[in-house]
C-alpha positions as CSV (number, residue, x, y, z in Angstrom):
1,M,-24.5,-35.8,11.5
2,Q,-25.2,-33.9,8.3
3,R,-22.2,-32.2,6.8
4,N,-22.4,-28.5,5.9
5,L,-21.3,-28.9,2.3
6,R,-23.3,-28.1,-0.7
7,I,-22.2,-28.5,-4.4
8,F,-24.2,-26.6,-7.0
9,A,-24.3,-26.9,-10.8
10,L,-22.4,-24.0,-12.3
11,V,-24.5,-21.7,-14.4
12,T,-23.3,-18.7,-16.4
13,V,-25.1,-16.4,-18.8
14,I,-22.7,-15.1,-21.4
15,L,-23.4,-11.7,-22.8
16,G,-21.5,-9.3,-25.0
17,C,-18.6,-7.1,-23.9
18,D,-17.6,-4.0,-25.7
19,E,-13.8,-3.8,-26.0
20,S,-13.3,-0.2,-26.9
21,S,-10.2,1.7,-25.7
22,P,-9.9,2.0,-21.9
23,M,-9.0,5.6,-22.3
24,D,-12.4,6.3,-23.9
25,G,-14.4,5.0,-21.0
26,P,-15.4,1.5,-22.3
27,R,-18.9,0.2,-22.0
28,F,-18.6,-3.4,-20.8
29,G,-22.2,-4.4,-21.6
30,E,-24.4,-6.6,-19.4
31,P,-22.6,-8.8,-16.9
32,R,-22.2,-12.6,-17.0
33,E,-24.1,-14.0,-14.1
34,L,-21.9,-16.3,-12.0
35,A,-23.3,-18.9,-9.6
36,V,-22.0,-20.6,-6.5
37,E,-20.8,-24.1,-7.2
38,L,-19.4,-25.1,-3.8
39,E,-20.4,-24.0,-0.3
40,I,-18.8,-25.0,3.0
41,G,-20.3,-24.1,6.4
42,G,-23.5,-23.8,8.3
43,L,-25.1,-23.1,11.6
44,E,-24.9,-26.7,12.8
45,G,-22.5,-29.5,12.0
46,P,-18.9,-30.7,12.6
47,D,-16.8,-28.1,14.4
48,E,-14.3,-28.0,11.5
49,E,-17.1,-26.9,9.1
50,T,-18.6,-24.3,11.4
51,F,-16.9,-20.9,11.3
52,G,-16.7,-18.3,14.0
53,S,-15.1,-15.4,12.1
54,I,-13.6,-16.0,8.7
55,S,-10.6,-13.7,8.4
56,G,-8.7,-14.9,5.3
57,L,-8.9,-17.3,2.3
58,A,-6.4,-18.8,-0.1
59,V,-6.2,-21.6,-2.6
60,D,-3.1,-23.6,-3.6
61,S,-2.1,-25.2,-6.9
62,E,-3.9,-28.4,-6.0
63,G,-7.1,-26.6,-5.4
64,R,-7.2,-27.0,-1.7
65,I,-9.0,-24.2,0.1
66,Y,-7.4,-22.6,3.2
67,V,-9.7,-20.7,5.7
68,S,-8.4,-18.7,8.6
69,D,-10.8,-18.4,11.6
70,R,-9.9,-15.5,13.9
71,Q,-12.2,-16.9,16.6
72,A,-10.7,-20.4,16.6
73,N,-7.1,-19.1,16.0
74,A,-6.6,-21.8,13.4
75,V,-6.5,-22.3,9.6
76,R,-8.7,-25.1,8.2
77,V,-7.8,-26.9,5.0
78,F,-10.4,-28.3,2.7
79,Q,-10.0,-30.6,-0.3
80,P,-11.2,-29.3,-3.8
81,D,-14.5,-31.2,-3.3
82,G,-15.1,-29.3,0.0
83,S,-14.3,-32.2,2.3
84,F,-12.3,-31.3,5.4
85,A,-8.6,-32.3,5.3
86,Y,-6.9,-30.9,8.5
87,S,-6.4,-27.9,10.7
88,I,-3.3,-25.8,11.1
89,G,-2.3,-24.1,14.4
90,R,-3.8,-23.6,17.8
91,T,-4.0,-20.6,20.2
92,G,-0.7,-19.4,21.5
93,E,2.5,-17.5,20.9
94,G,4.9,-20.3,20.2
95,P,6.2,-21.6,16.9
96,G,3.3,-22.9,14.8
97,E,0.7,-21.4,17.2
98,L,-1.6,-18.6,16.1
99,S,-3.3,-15.5,17.5
100,G,-5.6,-13.4,15.3
101,P,-4.8,-15.1,12.0
102,C,-5.8,-13.4,8.8
103,C,-4.5,-12.5,5.4
104,L,-3.5,-15.9,4.0
105,A,-1.3,-16.4,0.9
106,I,0.4,-19.2,-0.9
107,G,4.0,-18.2,-1.3
108,P,7.1,-19.6,-3.1
109,R,7.6,-23.3,-2.7
110,G,3.9,-23.6,-2.0
111,Y,4.2,-22.5,1.6
112,L,1.1,-21.1,3.4
113,W,1.8,-17.7,4.9
114,V,-0.4,-16.3,7.7
115,R,-0.3,-12.8,9.0
116,E,-1.2,-12.7,12.8
117,S,-2.6,-9.6,14.4
118,G,-2.3,-11.0,17.9
119,N,1.3,-12.0,17.6
120,A,2.2,-9.2,15.3
121,R,4.1,-11.5,13.0
122,Y,4.0,-13.7,9.9
123,S,4.1,-17.5,10.2
124,W,4.5,-19.9,7.3
125,F,3.8,-23.6,7.0
126,E,4.5,-26.4,4.5
127,P,1.2,-28.1,3.7
128,G,1.2,-31.9,3.4
129,T,-1.3,-34.6,2.7
130,D,-2.4,-35.1,6.3
131,G,-1.1,-32.0,8.0
132,A,1.2,-29.0,7.7
133,T,4.7,-28.5,9.1
134,Y,5.7,-25.2,10.7
135,V,8.6,-23.7,8.7
136,G,9.3,-20.2,10.2
137,G,8.1,-16.8,11.2
138,L,9.0,-13.1,11.2
139,M,7.8,-10.2,13.3
140,L,6.1,-7.3,11.5
141,A,8.4,-4.5,10.5
142,H,5.9,-1.9,11.8
143,G,3.4,-1.4,14.6
144,D,0.2,-1.7,12.5
145,A,-0.6,-5.3,13.5
146,N,-4.3,-5.0,13.3
147,R,-4.4,-4.0,9.6
148,P,-5.9,-6.8,7.5
149,A,-3.3,-6.4,4.7
150,P,-3.0,-9.0,1.9
151,I,0.4,-10.7,1.6
152,H,2.2,-10.4,-1.8
153,F,5.5,-11.7,-3.1
154,V,8.1,-10.3,-5.5
155,G,9.9,-13.1,-7.2
156,D,10.9,-16.1,-5.0
157,S,12.8,-14.2,-2.3
158,L,10.9,-11.1,-1.3
159,F,7.6,-10.3,0.3
160,L,5.8,-7.0,0.9
161,D,5.0,-6.1,4.5
162,V,2.3,-3.3,4.6
163,G,1.3,-1.1,7.5
164,F,0.9,2.5,8.7
165,G,4.2,4.1,9.6
166,G,3.5,7.8,10.3
167,R,1.2,10.7,9.6
168,T,1.0,13.5,7.1
169,P,1.2,17.2,8.3
170,A,-2.7,17.1,8.1
171,G,-2.8,14.1,10.4
172,A,-3.7,11.5,7.8
173,P,-1.9,8.1,8.3
174,V,0.9,7.2,5.8
175,L,0.9,3.7,4.5
176,E,4.3,2.0,4.0
177,R,5.4,-1.0,2.1
178,H,8.5,-2.8,3.4
179,W,10.3,-4.9,0.8
180,R,11.6,-7.8,3.0
181,T,13.6,-10.9,2.5
182,F,12.4,-14.2,4.0
183,S,15.2,-13.8,6.6
184,G,13.7,-10.5,7.8
185,R,16.0,-8.0,6.2
186,T,14.3,-4.9,4.9
187,L,15.7,-3.8,1.6
188,R,13.7,-0.6,1.2
189,V,10.6,1.2,2.5
190,G,8.2,3.0,0.2
191,E,5.5,5.4,1.2
192,L,2.2,5.3,-0.7
193,P,0.4,8.5,-1.5
194,A,-2.6,9.0,0.9
195,A,-5.9,10.5,-0.2
196,D,-6.4,14.1,0.8
197,L,-8.7,14.2,3.8
198,A,-10.6,17.1,2.2
199,D,-11.3,15.0,-0.9
200,L,-12.9,12.4,1.4
201,G,-15.1,15.0,3.1
202,T,-13.5,14.3,6.4
203,V,-14.4,16.2,9.6
204,T,-11.4,16.3,12.0
205,I,-11.8,16.8,15.7
206,S,-8.8,17.4,17.9
207,S,-8.9,17.3,21.7
208,S,-6.5,17.2,24.6
209,A,-6.9,15.1,27.7
210,D,-4.3,14.4,30.5
211,G,-1.7,16.2,28.4
212,R,-2.2,14.0,25.4
213,E,-3.4,15.2,22.0
214,E,-6.1,13.1,20.3
215,T,-7.4,13.5,16.7
216,R,-10.5,11.8,15.5
217,F,-11.7,11.5,11.9
218,F,-15.3,11.3,10.8
219,Y,-16.3,10.4,7.3
220,P,-19.6,11.0,5.3
221,V,-21.6,7.8,5.3
222,H,-21.8,7.7,1.5
223,G,-18.9,9.9,0.8
224,P,-15.9,9.0,-1.3
225,N,-13.5,6.4,0.0
226,D,-9.9,5.7,-0.7
227,L,-9.3,2.7,-3.0
228,L,-6.0,1.0,-2.6
229,D,-4.8,-2.6,-3.2
230,F,-1.6,-4.4,-3.8
231,G,-1.0,-7.1,-6.4
232,P,1.6,-9.7,-7.4
233,E,5.1,-8.5,-8.2
234,G,4.6,-5.1,-6.6
235,R,1.5,-3.9,-8.4
236,V,-0.5,-1.1,-6.9
237,V,-3.9,0.4,-7.7
238,Q,-5.2,3.6,-6.2
239,G,-8.1,6.0,-6.6
240,L,-11.3,7.2,-5.0
241,T,-14.8,5.7,-5.2
242,D,-16.3,9.0,-6.5
243,S,-14.5,8.7,-9.9
244,Y,-13.9,5.8,-12.3
245,Q,-10.3,6.9,-12.8
246,L,-7.8,4.5,-11.2
247,T,-4.0,4.7,-11.3
248,L,-2.5,1.3,-11.9
249,W,1.2,1.0,-11.1
250,T,2.8,-2.0,-12.7
251,P,6.6,-2.9,-12.8
252,G,8.1,-0.3,-15.0
253,D,4.8,1.3,-16.1
254,T,1.9,3.4,-15.0
255,V,-1.6,3.1,-16.5
256,V,-4.7,5.2,-15.9
257,V,-7.9,3.0,-16.0
258,R,-11.0,5.0,-16.9
259,G,-14.5,3.6,-16.9
260,D,-17.8,5.2,-18.0
261,R,-19.7,5.2,-14.7
262,T,-20.0,8.7,-13.4
263,E,-22.5,8.2,-10.6
264,G,-24.0,5.5,-8.5
265,P,-27.7,4.5,-8.0
266,V,-30.1,6.6,-6.0
267,L,-30.3,5.6,-2.4
268,T,-33.5,3.7,-1.4
269,A,-35.6,4.8,1.6
270,R,-34.0,2.0,3.6
271,E,-30.5,3.1,2.7
272,D,-31.3,6.8,3.5
273,S,-32.7,5.8,6.8
274,L,-29.5,3.8,7.7
275,Q,-27.5,6.9,6.6
276,S,-29.4,9.1,9.1
277,A,-28.9,6.6,11.9
278,R,-25.2,6.4,11.3
279,I,-24.8,10.2,11.3
280,I,-26.7,10.4,14.5
281,S,-24.5,7.7,16.0
282,M,-21.3,9.5,15.0
283,E,-22.5,12.8,16.4
284,Q,-23.4,11.2,19.7
285,W,-19.9,9.7,19.9
286,A,-18.3,13.0,18.9
287,G,-20.5,14.9,21.4
288,R,-21.3,17.6,18.8
289,S,-22.8,18.3,15.4
290,L,-20.5,17.2,12.6
291,S,-22.3,18.8,9.7
292,L,-21.6,15.7,7.6
293,P,-23.1,15.9,4.1
294,R,-26.0,13.7,3.3
295,A,-25.9,11.8,0.0
296,A,-28.7,11.2,-2.4
297,R,-26.7,8.6,-4.4
298,K,-24.1,6.0,-3.8
299,Q,-20.6,6.6,-5.1
300,P,-20.0,5.0,-8.6
301,L,-17.3,2.6,-7.3
302,V,-17.2,0.2,-4.3
303,N,-13.8,-1.5,-4.5
304,A,-10.8,-2.3,-6.7
305,S,-8.5,-5.3,-6.2
306,F,-6.1,-7.6,-8.0
307,D,-6.4,-11.3,-8.6
308,S,-3.6,-13.8,-8.5
309,E,-2.7,-13.1,-12.2
310,G,-2.5,-9.3,-11.8
311,R,-5.9,-8.6,-13.4
312,L,-7.8,-5.7,-11.8
313,W,-11.4,-6.3,-10.6
314,V,-13.4,-3.1,-10.1
315,E,-16.7,-3.5,-8.2
316,V,-19.2,-0.9,-9.3
317,S,-22.2,0.3,-7.3
318,T,-25.5,-1.4,-7.9
319,E,-29.0,-0.9,-6.5
320,D,-29.9,-2.1,-3.0
321,G,-30.2,-5.8,-3.0
322,A,-29.0,-6.2,-6.6
323,P,-26.1,-8.6,-7.5
324,R,-22.5,-7.4,-7.1
325,V,-21.0,-6.3,-10.5
326,F,-17.3,-6.4,-11.3
327,E,-15.6,-5.0,-14.4
328,V,-12.3,-6.8,-15.0
329,W,-9.2,-5.2,-16.6
330,S,-5.9,-6.6,-17.7
331,A,-2.7,-5.5,-16.2
332,D,-2.1,-3.1,-19.0
333,G,-5.5,-1.4,-18.7
334,T,-7.4,-3.3,-21.4
335,P,-11.1,-4.2,-20.5
336,L,-11.6,-7.9,-20.4
337,D,-15.0,-8.9,-19.0
338,V,-17.9,-8.0,-16.7
339,V,-19.4,-10.5,-14.2
340,S,-21.9,-10.5,-11.4
341,L,-22.1,-12.4,-8.1
342,P,-24.9,-12.9,-5.6
343,R,-25.2,-9.9,-3.3
344,D,-24.4,-11.9,-0.2
345,V,-21.0,-13.1,-1.5
346,R,-17.9,-11.0,-0.6
347,V,-14.6,-11.4,-2.4
348,N,-12.8,-8.2,-1.5
349,P,-9.3,-8.8,-0.1
350,P,-8.0,-10.1,2.2
351,F,-11.3,-11.8,3.0
352,G,-11.6,-13.3,-0.5
353,W,-9.3,-14.8,-3.1
354,I,-9.5,-14.5,-6.9
355,G,-7.4,-16.9,-9.0
356,R,-6.9,-17.7,-12.7
357,D,-10.3,-19.4,-13.2
358,H,-12.0,-19.5,-9.8
359,L,-12.7,-17.3,-6.9
360,V,-13.4,-18.1,-3.3
361,G,-15.4,-15.7,-1.0
362,I,-17.5,-15.4,2.0
363,R,-21.3,-15.6,2.1
364,R,-23.2,-14.5,5.2
365,D,-26.8,-15.4,5.6
366,A,-29.6,-13.5,7.4
367,L,-28.6,-15.0,10.8
368,G,-25.0,-13.9,10.3
369,V,-23.7,-17.4,9.7
370,E,-20.6,-17.4,7.5
371,Y,-20.0,-19.8,4.6
372,V,-17.0,-20.3,2.3
373,V,-18.1,-20.4,-1.4
374,R,-16.3,-21.1,-4.6
375,V,-17.3,-19.8,-8.1
376,T,-15.8,-20.5,-11.5
377,H,-15.5,-17.1,-13.2
378,G,-13.8,-17.9,-16.5
379,V,-12.4,-14.4,-17.1
380,S,-10.0,-14.5,-20.0
381,F,-6.6,-12.7,-20.4
């Protein structure tokens, strides 16, 4: 049987990058084009190389690739050359069993951590050559089990447990970070500032049924979105997609990252048609007109996330079908590089992983089949 593994020659096109001050809105220049060098998966083939629903990715110090499959309730481990090594977990609630695995991370001592939505807990394992040993587990410190939140560590003894813990007076959810020891003790809880619902163009509908109050939130299709990600050692980045002005909190410092993109590309006829269809669908579900604004352009930003080294990757909007473009910043707000990836490759956390020299993401083909891909990015410090 043919294996679903493809190895590609790595091709990069190196172009200039203007390193002017980040406070002046630097122009990064044209992006370096990155190419997929390894691909795992396919429509047909061995079960271990056919994915149902990829929900998390991680890479350890030996280059092994860890892939959580929510549908299979397992984590599959692949060697650096893409060959299958072994599987971790099976469906269940007991020690070492998994339910709704996602959000993988390699923690202190090289243990693999898995956040489980179905069991509302974390489980961690010690990977070996031929298999992994279950080490321990902890229940979530909150009720937000379905949130696909990346796992990050502070030093060798703390991890950050992220989830919604309440609501603002306007009804917006409040995100909390629980600073926890590996024994489960919570040292402190910090609230993260939520975006103002008015800034997002949100339409709020409140209703009452059977004595219960219900609030529903509807957002413009191409309106601004809240950007929020967590990085190593407690780093946080936050902003809105409508402005290239991101606040970067690092240990002991706060930096404002400013880019020069003020607007996104004009929507194509296809994108505008999809916008209309989504508005109609939301209004049908709401049972009323929502008066949501229609956009003529995309927002300038798509996403912002940290890599394993604390560098900030900002995905900027591109034209329909064009490659994804990422402008990369250092932890202190210095512009480093700009790179592009094929449009069908996603690396946004927690469904992707970006390391020191490589990244691992998900590619989905026209049939909806998912593949794990690896790319060497070569971004400097």
